[in-house]
N, C-alpha and C positions, 0 to 999 in steps of 0.2 A: 358601915353606915356613913362615915365621913366621906368616903369615896363617892357614894350615891348622892350625898348632899351637895358636893361640889359639881358633879356632872349635871344634876337636875337644875341647880340654880344657874350655872353658866349657860346651859342650853336655853332655859326660859328667858333669861336676861337678854340674850342675843335676839330671840324671836320677838320679844316685846318691843325693843328699840326699832327693829326693822319694820314691824307692822305699823308702828306709829308713824314712821317716815312714809310708808305707803299711803296712809290715810291723809297725811299732811300735804303731800306733793300735789294731788289734784285740787285740793281745796283752794290753793293759791295759783291755780291754772298752770301747773307744771312750770312755774317760774324758776329758772335755774339758780337765781340768787338764794332761793329757799334752801338749797343744798348746803351752802356755806353758813347761813344763819342757823339752821338746825344743828350743824356740826359744832358751831360756836357755843350754842346753848347747852348742848350735851356735854362738851368738854368742861364748861364752867360748872354745871350742876353736879356732874359726877365728881369733879374735883372738890367741890364743897362737901359732898358726901364722904369722900375719902378723908378730908380734913377733920370732919366731925368724928369719924370712926377712929382717928388717931389720937383724940383727946383722952385725958386720963380716965374719965368716967366710962368711956366705951372700950378702953384697952385693958381693963381689969379682967383677969381670967375668970373669976367667979361670975361675972356679969354676961359673959359671951353668949351662953345659951338663952338667957332671958331676952337679950337684945335681938337675937335672931328670931325667937318666937314672936316678939312684938313687931319686928320689921317685915316679916314674911307677909302677914295679912295686910299690913300697911302698904307694902309694895303692890300687892294684888289689887287692893281697893284703889290706890292712886293710878294704877295702870288702866283699870276699867273706867275710872273717872276721866282720864286723859283721852281715852278712845272715844267715849261718848261726847266729851267736850269738843273734840276736833270735828266730829260729825254734826255738831250743832253750831259750829262757829259762825258760819255764814248767816244763820238765822239770828244769832246773838247780835251780829253787826248789821243786820237788816240789809244784806247784799242781795239785789235782784238776780234773776237768772242770767247767766253768761256775763255778769259784770265782775270786775276785778276788785282786789282788796289792796289798800294802800301799803306801801313798803313799811311805813311807820307802824300801822296796825299789825302787819305781818310779824315784825320784830317783837312787839309787845306780847301778842297773843300766842306766838310760838313759845315764848318763855314760860307763860302760864301752863301751856300744854305739856312741855317737856320737863319742867322742874320737878314735880312730885315723883314720877317713876325713876328719873335719872338720879335724884338725890338718894332715894332708898337703895338703888342699885349700887351706888358708891359706898354707902354705909355697909351693906351686906357683903360686898366683895371682900373688903378688908377683914371684917368680923368673921366671916366664914373661913377664910384662910387661917386666921389665928386659931379658931375653934378646931379646924382640921389638924393643925400642927400639934395642938395640945392633946387631943384625944387619940389620934392615930400614931402619935410619936414619929411623925414624918418630918422631913426637912422642909424648909420653906420652898426650896427648889421644886420638890415633888408636888406641893400644894399648888404652886403657881402653874406648873405644867398641866395638872388636871383641869384647872380653871380655864386656862388659855385654850386647850384643846376642845373643851366642851363649848366654850363661846364660839370658836371657829366652826365647830360642827353645827351649832345652832344657826349661824349665818348661812352656811352652805345648804342645810336642810330647808331653810326658808326659801332661798333662791331657787332650789330645784323643785320643791313640791308645794310651797305655800303661797308664793307671791300672787297667784291668781285665785286663791280660795277665799270663800266668804270670811269677812273679818270676824263675825261672831263665832264661827266655827273654830277659828284660831284662839279666840278669847276663852272659849269653853275648854279647849285642850290645855291652854296655859293654866287655867284655874284648877283643873284636875291634877296636873303635875305639881303645882304649888301646894295643893291640899295634901298630896302624897308626901311631899317634903316636910310639911308642917306636922303631919301625923307620925311620920317616922321619928322625928325629933322628940315628940311627946311619949310615944309608946312604940318602939321598934319591934313589932311582932309580925309574923307572917300574914295575919288577917288584914293588916293595913295594905299589903301589896295585893292581896286578892281583891279587896274592895276597890282599890285604885284601878286594877285591871278591868273589873266589871264596869266601872265608870267610863273607862276609855272605850270599851266595847259598845256601851250604850251611846256614847258620843257619835260613833260611826254608824250606828243603826238608827239614830234619831231621825225622825221624818224631816226631809229637806224643807218641807213647807214651814216648819217652825223657825228655822234659821233664816229662810227667805223673808218671812213675815217681820222678824226683828230687824233685819237689814233694811227692808223697805221703810219701816217705821222711822228708823234713825236717818236714812237717806233723805226722806222727804223734808226733814228739818233744814238740810243744807241746800235744798232746791226750792226755796221760797214756798214751801208747803204744797208744791204741786204733786199731782198723783204720779208716783213712780211706777211705770209699766214694766220696765226691765232694767237690769244692771249687770255688768260683768267687768271683771278686772282682767288685764292682760299685761304683757311685758311693757306696753307703752302707756299704761295708766288705767284710768277709770272711765268706762263708757256707760251712760245712763240715758234711757228714753223716758221722758216725763210728758204728762199731758196737762196743759194749762190753757184755759179759755178756748177749749175745743181745738187746740193746736198740739200736734205731736212734735216733740223737740228732742233731737239727739245731741247730747253734750259729751264731748271728749275732754276729760280733765277740766270741766266747767267752761270749755270753749265751745261756742255754737258750731256744730258740724252741719246740721240741716234742720229745717222745720217743714212740716206739712200741715196745712197749706204753706207754701213758701212765703215768709213774711217780707221777703225782698225780691219778689218775682220780677219787678221792673229792672232792678240792678242785675239780676241773673240773666235776663234776656239781653240786656245791654251788653254784658260781658261776652256771652257766648256768641250771639249772632254777629255782632260787629267784628269780633276777633276772627271767627271762622270764614267770614266773607272776604277776608284778605286773600285767601287762597282761591284761585279760579276753579279748581276741581279737586277738593280734598277727598282722598279715598281711604287712607290709613290715618286714624286719629288715636292719640294717646291722651288719656285724662288721668292726672295724678291727684287722687282724692276728690271729694266733693261731687262725684258723678251723679249721686242721687238728685242733686239740685239741677245739674246741667245736662244729664242724659236726655230727658225729653226734648230739649231744644236741639241737641246735636243730631238726634235721630230724625229730625225734620229735614236735615240736609241729605244730599245724595252721597252718603258715605258707605263704604263697603265693609270696613273692619274698624271696630273700636276696642282698643285695649284699655281696660280700667284697672289701674294699680292703686290698691288701698293697702297701705303698709300694715295696718292692724286688721287681721282677718275677723276679729270679734265684731267689728262694726258691720260687716256684711252679714254675719250670722244674725245679729240683732235686727237688722233691717228686714231680712227675710222672714223672721219670726213675728215682728211687730208692725210691719208696714205692708200688709197684704196687697194694697193698692199698687205697689211698685213691682209686683211679681212679673207682670207682662213686660215691663221695661227691662228688668234684670234677666229675663229669659229670652230676650231678643237674640236671634241667631247671629247677628252681627257683633254682639258683645262678648268679650272674653275678659273674665275677671281674674286678677292675680293678687295674691297677698304676699307681697315681698317688698324689699327696699327698691324704690324706683331708680335710685342712683346706680344700683347694680343691674337692674332689669334692662335699662335702655342701652347698655353697652353694645349689644349685638343686634339692635333693632333699627328700622328706618320708618320715618313717619312724614306725612305731609303737614301735620298740625299737632302741636303739643299744647295742652291747656293745663295750667297749674291751678287747681281749684282749692288750694289750701288757705286757711286764715292768715292774717298778718303774722310775720315772724317774731312772735313774742317769747319764744323759747328756742333753745338750741336745736331741738329736733325739727321744728318748723323752719327755722332759719337755714338749715342745711339745703333747702330747696330754693333758696334765694341767693346763693353764693356764686362767686366766680367759677369755682370748681364744678358745681352742678351745671352751670350754663355751658361750660366747655363740653361736658358729656352730652348735654341736650343738643348742642350744635352738631356733634358728630352723628346723633341719632336722627337728625332732620335730613330730608331730601334737599336737593339743590334749591328748589323753590319753596321750601318749608317755612312755617312760621311758628313762633312760640308766643304764648300770651299769659299774662298774670295780672293780678290787681293788687293795689296798695291803698292804704287809707288816703282819702282826699277830701276836698271841700270846694264849693263854688263861690264862697264868700270871702273867707280869709284863711290863708294857709299859715299855720303856726310854724315857728322856727324849727321845732323838732320834727313836725310832719314833713316840711320841705327838706330837711336834712336826711330823713329816712328815705324819701323818694329819690333824692339825689344820689344817695349811697347805692341803692339797688340799680338805678339808672347807670351809674358809673361802672358797676359790675357787669351789666349787660354790654356796655360800650367796649369793654376789654375783649369781648368775644364776637359780637355781631356788628355788621357794617351799618345796617339801617335799623333805627329804633323810632317808634312812634308812641307818644303818650297822649291820651285823651283825658281831659279833666272831668271830674264829677265827684259824687259822694264817695265813689271808689275810682281812683285813677286806673285806667286800663293801659298797660304797657304791652306793646307787640314788637317783636324783634325778628330779624331775618337777615340772611346774607344777600337777599334780592331787594330791589327798590319796593317801597310801599305803593300799593295801587292808588290811583287817583280817586277822589270822592265820587266822580261820575261812574267809575267802574264798579264801586261798591253799590251804588244805587241801581245799576243795571242788574247786578247779581241778586240784589234784594227783591227786585220786582217779581221774581219767580216764586217767592215763598213768603212774602210779607203778609198774606192773608192768614197765615198761621201764627202770627205774633200779636202781642197785645199793644205794643207801643211803636214798634219800628215802622218807619216810613221814610221817604226821601226827605221830607221836611225835618224829621227828627234827626236824621244823619247830618243835614246842613247845620242844625243847631249844635249837635254833639261835636262835630269836627270843625267848628267855627275857628278860623285862623286867629282871631283876636283872643279867644279864650285860651288857645294853645300858647300863644305868645305871652299872655298874662301868667300862665303856669310856669313857663321857663324863666320869666323875670322873678317869680317867687323863689325859684331855685337859685338864681343869681344873688339873691339877698343873703343866702347862707355864706357866712364868712369863710374864706379859705377854700382849699380843695377838699371835697368830700371824700372820706375814707372809703375805699373799696371793700365791700362785704365779702369776706372769705371764710373758709372753714376755721382757720386758725386765728382769725381776727374778726369775730362776729359783730361787726358794727351795726348791721341791720337789726340784730336781736337787741342790742343795747338801746338803739334809738327808738325802736318799736316799743320796748318796755317803758322807757322814759316818757314817750308820747302817751302811752296808755295810762300811766300813773299820774300824768300831769293834771288829770281831772280830780284825783283824790288827794294828792299831797304836793301841790305846785311848789311850795317853798323847799321841800326836801329834794324835789327833782332839780331845782335850780342849783342846789349844792352839789348833787351828783353830777350834773352836766358840767359844772365848773371843774370838778376833780377829774372827770373823764377827759377833759381837754388839757389838763396840766398834771398828768400823772408823774412827770419827772420830779414834782415836789417831794414825792415819797422817797426818792433817792437821796435828797438832801437830809431828810429826817433820819434815814438810816446812817448816813455818813456822820452826822452830828452825834447820834447816839453812840456810835463806836468810838469816836474821838473823846467824848465826855466820860465814857466808861473807863475805869482804871483796873478792873479785874477781869481777867480773861475767862475764868470758869463760868460765872453767871452769864457772861456775854455769849459763850459757846453754847450753854444750855438753852438760852433764848433762841439762838439761831437754829439749834437742833430741833427744838419743838416747832419752830416756824417752818423749817424746810420739810420736815416729815409730813405735816398736815398740808402744806401748800402744794407739794409735789403730788400727793395722793388725791387732792381735790382737782388738780389738773387732769389726772387720770379719769376721775368721775365725770368731769365735763367732756372729756374726749369720748367717753362711752356714749354720752348723749349726742354728740356731734356725728359720730360714725355709725351708731346703731339705734339711738333713741330709746334704748332699753335700760335706763338707769334703775328702774324698779326691779328688774330681773337680776341685774348684776350688782346691785348695792350690797347684798349679802356676801357675794363672792369677793368683791373688792375689800370689804371689811375683814373677811376671813383671811385673805392673802396678806392684808396689812397686819393683822394680829399675829398670825403664825410667822410671817417674815421677821417682825421685830423680835419675837421670842427665839427663833432659830438663830438670828443674827447675834442676839445677846448671849446665847449659849455658845456659839462659835467664837465670840469675842474673848471668852475666857482662855481659849487656846492661844489666841493672838497675844493677849497680855502676859502670858507665861514667857513668850519669846522676847518681849520688849516691854518697856514701861508703859503705863496707862497713858502718859502724855504723848509718847510716840504713837500709840494706837489712835489717839484722837487726831493727831497731825496727819497720819497717813489715811485715815478714814475721811477726813475733810478733803484731802487731795483726790481720793477715789470718787467722792461725791461730785466734785467739780468735773472730773472726766465723764462721769455718768450723765450729768446734766448736758454736757457738750454733745454727747452721743445722741441724746434725745432731741436737742435743737436741730441737729443734722437730719434725723429721721423725719421730723415734722417739715423741715425745709424741702426734703426730697419727696414728701407726700407718701411715705411708706408705712403709714399707720393703719392698723386694723385692731379688732377687739382682742385677739390672743396676744398681740404685741403690747397692747395697753395693760393687760392683766400681768404680763411679765414685768412691765415697768413698775407696777404696784409692788410686786413681790421683791424685785431687786432694790427698789428705793427703801422699802421697809427693812430688808435684810441689812443694808448698809447703816440704816438708822439704829438697828438693834446692836450692831457692833459698837457704834459710837456711844450708845446709852450705857453699855456695859463698862466702857472705859470711863465715862463720866461718873458712874456709880462708884467705881473704885476711887476716883478722885474725891467724891463726896465722903467716902469712908476715911480717906486720908485726912480730910478736913474736919473729922468728927469732933475734935476738941474746940472748934469754932462753930458753935451751934447757930449763931446768927448768919454766918456765911453759908452754912449748909442749907438753911431755910431759904436764903436768897436764890440759891441755885435751883431748888425745887420750884420756887415761885416764878423764876425766870422761864423755866421750862413750860409751865402751864400758861403763862402770859404769852409766850411765843406761839404756842399751839392755838390759843384762843384768838389772838390777833390775826393769825394766818387764816383761820376759818371765817372770822367776822369780816375783816377788811379785805382779805384776799378772796375767799370763796363768796362772800357777800357782795363783792363789787369789783375789786382790782383785777383779779385774774381774767375775767371776761372783758373788762374795759381795755386792759393792756393787750389782750390777745394771748393765745397759748405760747407762741414763741417768745414774745417780749416778757411774759411772766416767767418763763424758764430762765431767760437772761437775767431778770431781776433777782431771781433766787441764786443764780450763778454768781452774781455780783456780791451778794451777802456772804455766800460760802467762800468766795475769794478773799473777802476782807478777814474772815475768821482764819483762813489758811495763812494769810500774811501775819496775823497776830501770833499764831503758833510758831510760824517760821522765825519771827522776831524773838519769841520766848526761847526757842531752841538755841539761838545765837548767844543769848544773855545767860541762860542757865543750862547746864548739862542735863538733858532730860532723857 
């Protein structure tokens, strides 16, 4: 029974946390800062739960079963509450369709959502381990092993089978398993297992319409109470088609993908026709996302082949099912649809014209199509006289500082690859790039004359106004107002994503954005804070514990962000990352015992710190050489966690050595938690992305080097 208790609880706890993250991520428009904020809240809340469980009242052996019986239903209720709360959050905050949520509101309401289940998970984790050791007469090592393996199994099971399944179906499954756990504790008889088995069978045989109805009802709350026509999860997030004011709208992670009728038909025609007219005779065209908006206009031109790459295949399935009026367009013989990563797809292709139909780069996945590295690949995929076009946020009245800086960053990235670049101002600035000279306005007018009867607004007079030299000169002067050189947007330094996010959020929390923008410009301030903290600290053990907690979380968050950059599938790989992190730390801690037998625990800490410095240097080199992919990132997670496991084992031994100094021991535990929390909140919530991946690795290398120096100094003074 204790074995089943640990396995079921660990398995359910892992799935609960991963499901809540899946629900949270799209609500905040897949903003990558949410990864760090969520991790920080989870670390804080579960640490509070563990602290509560370690108090005298919760640690008495006679109370363990009662506490577990009270906490299991409390955990289940709090989990269901958080699940429904997240799905109702945009309604609570009165957020309209496709609008963002401020960073301040994100921080506060994420805490409300994650506190209850994380708190009870922390209490139950320690209480169940104690209960297991008491009843099964097993060692603490065995209990922790069962719990760690079950948690890792839950994370992997979620990533492989559940990440795209209906949320309510997963909630029902968790409820049945928790009911079984509760029933076994009260009355461990065979009938309980039979009943639980029947409930699980019923769950899988339950009509799909019931789950769909419940999902649609809760979904509608987060979509301004619009009618939900269809919804699906994928590795890239949440896709929903809603109907509002006789308009069908497809939202991907609450970001507008397309609407029918097109609510921005003028801007769409503007972008497509003017861009494609730059080429004298385009035959082969590539559209990266957004083709539903732009295909009708491209098909009006004399093109022979159109390759439409939509990274998320679920979007195409939903369009075919719910937008019958688009069937004729999607079934055009000239059109070829591919569901893959465009960055990989274009490696062996050649096109006359490439159109990037993606929204502004407000997250890492979108940003990867606005980087220097992507433009280099696109340049190789273009014929000699080929053109590439994209849009960015713009205005015809007043260009804000952040908007100008965003446009300048992407423009600078294009300039590193293309010889000629044209930018046309408007509500959306149109950027066109090529290795050939841009055609004259009179040439565009001549090409337009053959097809302007099929357009709503385009005419030679409109082109004169759009391409007015004074307007273009004004826009470039707005860019010149941006102080200093604009940072080039790249995969490892996503300045476009940072600027786009800050520009987007300036409407909701301008004061907070000012603070963030200041720290993004002066990140070196944090180096001085770290140096001051190390010189003011007089004890190496709490200092090392703090740095250990910080480096473990910081480096694994870098891996999570890298997954977003290179695959965009954080929802699919979140469970696998957490499983590798959990098992890596456990295996490292287990292996560390053999190391400490051969040397003192202080020596083990010293050499582990040295190994971590070398490990980080290797990863800086790999990022510099651009040799990163998903399997390598996952290996990085396991290797980092393994080294952290070795070090935590050595630190635990040191804690045991210091057991007669209770206050010192508490300081070391506290320093570990604070380090992990700060890494998640400050690093994952802002610094890692602002610094860029390589600079973030160097920052962590700097901290590890300081710790290494402290231990090297200790080695000289004291024989260790």
